[in-house]
TORPA-4810 file (N, C-alpha, C, O; in nm, 3 decimals):
<nodes>
NODE_1_2.092_7.934_-2.495_2.235_7.957_-2.518_2.283_7.868_-2.632_2.250_7.750_-2.640_X
NODE_2_2.362_7.927_-2.719_2.411_7.856_-2.836_2.525_7.763_-2.799_2.608_7.795_-2.714_X
NODE_3_2.528_7.649_-2.864_2.638_7.556_-2.845_2.737_7.563_-2.960_2.833_7.487_-2.965_X
NODE_4_2.712_7.657_-3.053_2.804_7.674_-3.164_2.936_7.730_-3.114_2.940_7.805_-3.017_X
NODE_5_3.044_7.693_-3.181_3.174_7.751_-3.153_3.173_7.896_-3.200_3.099_7.932_-3.292_X
NODE_6_3.255_7.979_-3.137_3.260_8.122_-3.169_3.385_8.151_-3.253_3.496_8.114_-3.216_X
NODE_7_3.363_8.217_-3.365_3.474_8.261_-3.448_3.474_8.413_-3.453_3.372_8.475_-3.485_X
NODE_8_3.589_8.472_-3.422_3.606_8.617_-3.435_3.665_8.645_-3.573_3.763_8.583_-3.614_X
NODE_9_3.604_8.740_-3.643_3.652_8.785_-3.772_3.707_8.926_-3.752_3.631_9.019_-3.723_X
NODE_10_3.838_8.942_-3.768_3.902_9.073_-3.755_3.937_9.116_-3.897_4.035_9.069_-3.955_X
NODE_11_3.856_9.207_-3.951_3.863_9.243_-4.093_3.807_9.383_-4.110_3.694_9.409_-4.067_X
NODE_12_3.883_9.474_-4.172_3.836_9.611_-4.186_3.743_9.631_-4.305_3.669_9.730_-4.308_X
NODE_13_3.744_9.541_-4.402_3.661_9.557_-4.521_3.521_9.499_-4.496_3.507_9.379_-4.472_X
NODE_14_3.417_9.584_-4.501_3.281_9.537_-4.472_3.235_9.426_-4.567_3.162_9.336_-4.525_X
NODE_15_3.276_9.431_-4.695_3.236_9.327_-4.789_3.298_9.193_-4.752_3.233_9.089_-4.762_X
NODE_16_3.423_9.195_-4.709_3.489_9.070_-4.667_3.425_9.015_-4.540_3.408_8.894_-4.526_X
NODE_17_3.389_9.104_-4.446_3.319_9.058_-4.325_3.185_8.995_-4.362_3.148_8.891_-4.308_X
NODE_18_3.113_9.058_-4.454_2.983_9.007_-4.496_2.998_8.868_-4.560_2.920_8.778_-4.532_X
NODE_19_3.098_8.852_-4.646_3.122_8.723_-4.710_3.154_8.616_-4.605_3.097_8.507_-4.608_X
NODE_20_3.245_8.647_-4.513_3.282_8.549_-4.411_3.162_8.515_-4.322_3.142_8.398_-4.286_X
NODE_21_3.082_8.615_-4.287_2.962_8.589_-4.207_2.868_8.495_-4.284_2.815_8.400_-4.226_X
NODE_22_2.846_8.522_-4.413_2.756_8.439_-4.493_2.806_8.295_-4.500_2.726_8.201_-4.495_X
NODE_23_2.937_8.276_-4.512_2.993_8.142_-4.522_2.991_8.069_-4.387_2.971_7.948_-4.382_X
NODE_24_3.012_8.144_-4.279_3.037_8.081_-4.149_2.915_8.074_-4.057_2.906_7.985_-3.973_X
NODE_25_2.822_8.168_-4.072_2.713_8.179_-3.974_2.627_8.052_-3.961_2.580_8.024_-3.850_X
NODE_26_2.605_7.977_-4.067_2.526_7.855_-4.044_2.594_7.756_-3.946_2.527_7.678_-3.879_X
NODE_27_2.727_7.762_-3.939_2.802_7.666_-3.858_2.852_7.721_-3.725_2.870_7.646_-3.629_X
NODE_28_2.874_7.853_-3.719_2.942_7.913_-3.603_2.872_8.041_-3.560_2.798_8.102_-3.638_X
NODE_29_2.895_8.081_-3.436_2.858_8.216_-3.392_2.974_8.308_-3.431_3.091_8.274_-3.411_X
NODE_30_2.942_8.423_-3.487_3.044_8.513_-3.541_3.052_8.640_-3.456_2.950_8.701_-3.424_X
NODE_31_3.174_8.679_-3.423_3.202_8.811_-3.364_3.280_8.887_-3.472_3.375_8.834_-3.529_X
NODE_32_3.240_9.011_-3.497_3.309_9.090_-3.600_3.379_9.209_-3.535_3.325_9.276_-3.448_X
NODE_33_3.502_9.233_-3.582_3.581_9.349_-3.538_3.640_9.413_-3.662_3.699_9.345_-3.746_X
NODE_34_3.623_9.546_-3.673_3.675_9.612_-3.792_3.819_9.657_-3.776_3.881_9.703_-3.872_X
NODE_35_3.874_9.644_-3.655_4.017_9.671_-3.638_4.071_9.592_-3.519_3.996_9.544_-3.434_X
NODE_36_4.202_9.581_-3.515_4.268_9.501_-3.413_4.255_9.556_-3.273_4.250_9.480_-3.176_X
NODE_37_4.250_9.688_-3.261_4.237_9.747_-3.127_4.105_9.706_-3.062_4.101_9.668_-2.945_X
NODE_38_3.997_9.714_-3.139_3.866_9.672_-3.086_3.868_9.524_-3.050_3.814_9.483_-2.948_X
NODE_39_3.930_9.445_-3.136_3.936_9.300_-3.110_4.010_9.272_-2.980_3.963_9.195_-2.897_X
NODE_40_4.126_9.334_-2.962_4.205_9.311_-2.840_4.130_9.358_-2.715_4.142_9.298_-2.609_X
NODE_41_4.053_9.465_-2.730_3.978_9.520_-2.617_3.861_9.431_-2.579_3.832_9.412_-2.461_X
NODE_42_3.791_9.375_-2.679_3.665_9.306_-2.654_3.674_9.154_-2.648_3.591_9.090_-2.584_X
NODE_43_3.773_9.095_-2.714_3.779_8.948_-2.716_3.795_8.884_-2.578_3.738_8.776_-2.557_X
NODE_44_3.868_8.943_-2.484_3.880_8.876_-2.353_3.745_8.859_-2.282_3.730_8.766_-2.202_X
NODE_45_3.647_8.947_-2.308_3.516_8.936_-2.242_3.437_8.816_-2.294_3.369_8.750_-2.216_X
NODE_46_3.445_8.788_-2.422_3.376_8.672_-2.479_3.475_8.604_-2.572_3.478_8.627_-2.693_X
NODE_47_3.557_8.519_-2.511_3.667_8.457_-2.585_3.616_8.373_-2.701_3.533_8.284_-2.683_X
NODE_48_3.667_8.402_-2.821_3.632_8.317_-2.935_3.710_8.186_-2.928_3.811_8.174_-2.858_X
NODE_49_3.662_8.087_-3.002_3.731_7.960_-3.013_3.841_7.965_-3.118_3.935_7.886_-3.117_X
NODE_50_3.827_8.062_-3.212_3.922_8.076_-3.321_3.909_8.217_-3.376_3.802_8.277_-3.368_X
NODE_51_4.018_8.269_-3.434_4.017_8.403_-3.493_4.061_8.394_-3.639_4.162_8.330_-3.671_X
NODE_52_3.985_8.460_-3.727_4.026_8.482_-3.865_4.076_8.626_-3.871_3.999_8.720_-3.851_X
NODE_53_4.206_8.644_-3.900_4.271_8.774_-3.887_4.320_8.826_-4.021_4.406_8.765_-4.085_X
NODE_54_4.266_8.939_-4.064_4.320_9.010_-4.179_4.460_9.061_-4.140_4.486_9.084_-4.022_X
NODE_55_4.546_9.079_-4.236_4.681_9.129_-4.206_4.685_9.282_-4.216_4.743_9.348_-4.130_X
NODE_56_4.624_9.338_-4.322_4.628_9.483_-4.345_4.509_9.548_-4.276_4.401_9.562_-4.333_X
NODE_57_4.531_9.588_-4.151_4.426_9.650_-4.069_4.468_9.793_-4.032_4.587_9.823_-4.028_X
NODE_58_4.370_9.881_-4.005_4.406_10.014_-3.954_4.461_10.004_-3.811_4.429_9.910_-3.739_X
NODE_59_4.542_10.097_-3.772_4.600_10.110_-3.637_4.708_10.006_-3.611_4.826_10.041_-3.600_X
NODE_60_4.671_9.879_-3.600_4.767_9.770_-3.578_4.750_9.669_-3.691_4.638_9.638_-3.730_X
NODE_61_4.860_9.618_-3.743_4.849_9.512_-3.844_4.805_9.382_-3.778_4.812_9.368_-3.655_X
NODE_62_4.759_9.288_-3.858_4.722_9.158_-3.805_4.838_9.090_-3.734_4.818_9.019_-3.636_X
NODE_63_4.959_9.112_-3.783_5.078_9.054_-3.719_5.097_9.115_-3.580_5.130_9.044_-3.485_X
NODE_64_5.077_9.247_-3.568_5.089_9.314_-3.437_4.979_9.268_-3.341_5.004_9.248_-3.223_X
NODE_65_4.858_9.252_-3.393_4.747_9.204_-3.309_4.779_9.063_-3.258_4.758_9.033_-3.141_X
NODE_66_4.828_8.977_-3.347_4.865_8.841_-3.306_4.970_8.844_-3.196_4.960_8.771_-3.098_X
NODE_67_5.072_8.928_-3.212_5.178_8.937_-3.110_5.120_8.978_-2.975_5.159_8.922_-2.872_X
NODE_68_5.026_9.074_-2.974_4.964_9.116_-2.848_4.875_9.006_-2.791_4.868_8.989_-2.669_X
NODE_69_4.807_8.931_-2.877_4.726_8.818_-2.830_4.815_8.715_-2.761_4.780_8.663_-2.656_X
NODE_70_4.930_8.686_-2.821_5.019_8.583_-2.767_5.080_8.625_-2.633_5.125_8.540_-2.556_X
NODE_71_5.081_8.757_-2.605_5.131_8.808_-2.476_5.021_8.813_-2.370_5.051_8.833_-2.252_X
NODE_72_4.895_8.796_-2.409_4.780_8.811_-2.320_4.737_8.674_-2.268_4.703_8.586_-2.348_X
NODE_73_4.738_8.655_-2.137_4.702_8.526_-2.076_4.567_8.476_-2.126_4.550_8.357_-2.151_X
NODE_74_4.470_8.567_-2.142_4.334_8.528_-2.180_4.324_8.487_-2.327_4.233_8.413_-2.364_X
NODE_75_4.415_8.536_-2.410_4.401_8.517_-2.555_4.511_8.432_-2.617_4.500_8.393_-2.734_X
NODE_76_4.615_8.402_-2.542_4.736_8.346_-2.604_4.718_8.209_-2.668_4.793_8.175_-2.760_X
NODE_77_4.621_8.129_-2.622_4.606_7.994_-2.675_4.500_7.981_-2.785_4.475_7.871_-2.835_X
NODE_78_4.439_8.092_-2.823_4.335_8.088_-2.927_4.402_8.070_-3.064_4.494_8.145_-3.098_X
NODE_79_4.358_7.971_-3.142_4.415_7.956_-3.277_4.376_8.075_-3.365_4.262_8.121_-3.363_X
NODE_80_4.474_8.123_-3.443_4.453_8.239_-3.529_4.497_8.203_-3.671_4.609_8.157_-3.694_X
NODE_81_4.406_8.224_-3.766_4.434_8.201_-3.907_4.451_8.336_-3.975_4.363_8.421_-3.967_X
NODE_82_4.565_8.356_-4.042_4.579_8.479_-4.121_4.497_8.463_-4.247_4.506_8.361_-4.317_X
NODE_83_4.416_8.565_-4.276_4.334_8.567_-4.398_4.375_8.693_-4.470_4.339_8.804_-4.430_X
NODE_84_4.452_8.676_-4.578_4.516_8.793_-4.636_4.524_8.787_-4.787_4.530_8.680_-4.847_X
NODE_85_4.526_8.905_-4.847_4.548_8.915_-4.991_4.696_8.901_-5.024_4.733_8.892_-5.141_X
NODE_86_4.782_8.900_-4.922_4.925_8.876_-4.944_4.940_8.728_-4.977_4.943_8.643_-4.888_X
NODE_87_4.948_8.699_-5.106_4.944_8.559_-5.149_5.056_8.528_-5.249_5.037_8.452_-5.344_X
NODE_88_5.171_8.589_-5.226_5.285_8.561_-5.311_5.357_8.436_-5.260_5.334_8.390_-5.149_X
NODE_89_5.444_8.384_-5.344_5.524_8.268_-5.305_5.601_8.301_-5.177_5.668_8.404_-5.169_X
NODE_90_5.591_8.215_-5.077_5.661_8.237_-4.952_5.578_8.307_-4.845_5.616_8.307_-4.728_X
NODE_91_5.465_8.366_-4.882_5.384_8.437_-4.782_5.327_8.342_-4.677_5.325_8.376_-4.558_X
NODE_92_5.281_8.225_-4.718_5.228_8.129_-4.621_5.331_8.099_-4.512_5.301_8.104_-4.393_X
NODE_93_5.455_8.069_-4.555_5.561_8.037_-4.460_5.593_8.158_-4.371_5.620_8.143_-4.252_X
NODE_94_5.591_8.277_-4.432_5.620_8.399_-4.357_5.518_8.418_-4.244_5.557_8.445_-4.130_X
NODE_95_5.390_8.403_-4.275_5.288_8.426_-4.172_5.285_8.314_-4.068_5.261_8.339_-3.950_X
NODE_96_5.309_8.191_-4.111_5.322_8.083_-4.012_5.441_8.111_-3.921_5.437_8.080_-3.802_X
NODE_97_5.546_8.168_-3.976_5.664_8.204_-3.897_5.635_8.312_-3.794_5.700_8.316_-3.690_X
NODE_98_5.540_8.398_-3.822_5.498_8.501_-3.724_5.419_8.440_-3.609_5.398_8.505_-3.506_X
NODE_99_5.375_8.315_-3.625_5.301_8.250_-3.517_5.155_8.223_-3.546_5.083_8.175_-3.459_X
NODE_100_5.110_8.255_-3.668_4.973_8.218_-3.703_4.963_8.066_-3.709_5.060_7.999_-3.744_X
NODE_101_4.847_8.014_-3.673_4.828_7.868_-3.674_4.804_7.814_-3.815_4.832_7.698_-3.843_X
NODE_102_4.752_7.900_-3.903_4.732_7.860_-4.042_4.717_7.986_-4.126_4.721_8.098_-4.074_X
NODE_103_4.699_7.967_-4.256_4.701_8.077_-4.353_4.599_8.048_-4.462_4.593_7.938_-4.515_X
NODE_104_4.519_8.149_-4.494_4.427_8.141_-4.608_4.446_8.267_-4.693_4.456_8.377_-4.639_X
NODE_105_4.450_8.249_-4.825_4.463_8.364_-4.915_4.324_8.417_-4.950_4.228_8.341_-4.965_X
NODE_106_4.316_8.551_-4.962_4.193_8.615_-5.009_4.210_8.645_-5.157_4.322_8.666_-5.202_X
NODE_107_4.104_8.648_-5.232_3.969_8.616_-5.188_3.951_8.466_-5.165_4.020_8.384_-5.225_X
NODE_108_3.858_8.434_-5.078_3.832_8.293_-5.047_3.739_8.238_-5.154_3.620_8.271_-5.158_X
NODE_109_3.795_8.155_-5.241_3.715_8.096_-5.349_3.662_7.960_-5.309_3.557_7.917_-5.358_X
NODE_110_3.733_7.892_-5.221_3.699_7.753_-5.187_3.649_7.747_-5.043_3.729_7.741_-4.949_X
NODE_111_3.517_7.749_-5.027_3.462_7.748_-4.891_3.496_7.619_-4.818_3.506_7.619_-4.695_X
NODE_112_3.513_7.508_-4.891_3.549_7.383_-4.824_3.689_7.391_-4.763_3.714_7.332_-4.657_X
NODE_113_3.779_7.462_-4.829_3.913_7.482_-4.771_3.901_7.566_-4.643_3.969_7.537_-4.544_X
NODE_114_3.816_7.668_-4.644_3.791_7.749_-4.525_3.740_7.661_-4.411_3.792_7.665_-4.300_X
NODE_115_3.637_7.580_-4.440_3.579_7.494_-4.336_3.681_7.392_-4.284_3.691_7.372_-4.163_X
NODE_116_3.756_7.329_-4.374_3.849_7.226_-4.330_3.964_7.286_-4.248_4.012_7.223_-4.153_X
NODE_117_4.009_7.407_-4.285_4.115_7.473_-4.207_4.065_7.506_-4.066_4.137_7.484_-3.969_X
NODE_118_3.943_7.557_-4.056_3.885_7.588_-3.926_3.864_7.460_-3.845_3.902_7.453_-3.728_X
NODE_119_3.803_7.360_-3.908_3.774_7.235_-3.837_3.901_7.169_-3.784_3.901_7.113_-3.674_X
NODE_120_4.007_7.174_-3.862_4.135_7.114_-3.821_4.185_7.179_-3.691_4.234_7.110_-3.601_X
NODE_121_4.173_7.311_-3.682_4.222_7.383_-3.564_4.128_7.373_-3.445_4.172_7.387_-3.331_X
NODE_122_4.001_7.348_-3.469_3.904_7.339_-3.359_3.892_7.198_-3.305_3.835_7.178_-3.198_X
NODE_123_3.945_7.098_-3.377_3.928_6.959_-3.331_4.028_6.923_-3.222_4.028_6.811_-3.173_X
</nodes>
């Protein structure tokens, strides 16, 4: 059994999932979900320690998925980082205001920023 922390990646773009897996897999166990509905359905069975959430997802937006997580006893305390191409001035504050624990802009150019953001929330 692995002692690595589990990170769920909720991202509809296969290339972005592949990049995040490549960056994170040496350090963490990764669960991948291509949409929010699958994530909400499956995450309670194997609760992740942290979620990286795309905002522009099919069916439910990342903001809607976060709202449903916060209403779910099993998922409400999991830290969630918005990972989004929405990177205009004020977007960070907007997404933190929705209840995300942190915010990262895509594309992720600085893997150390990714690691430090995750480590801060997992410590």
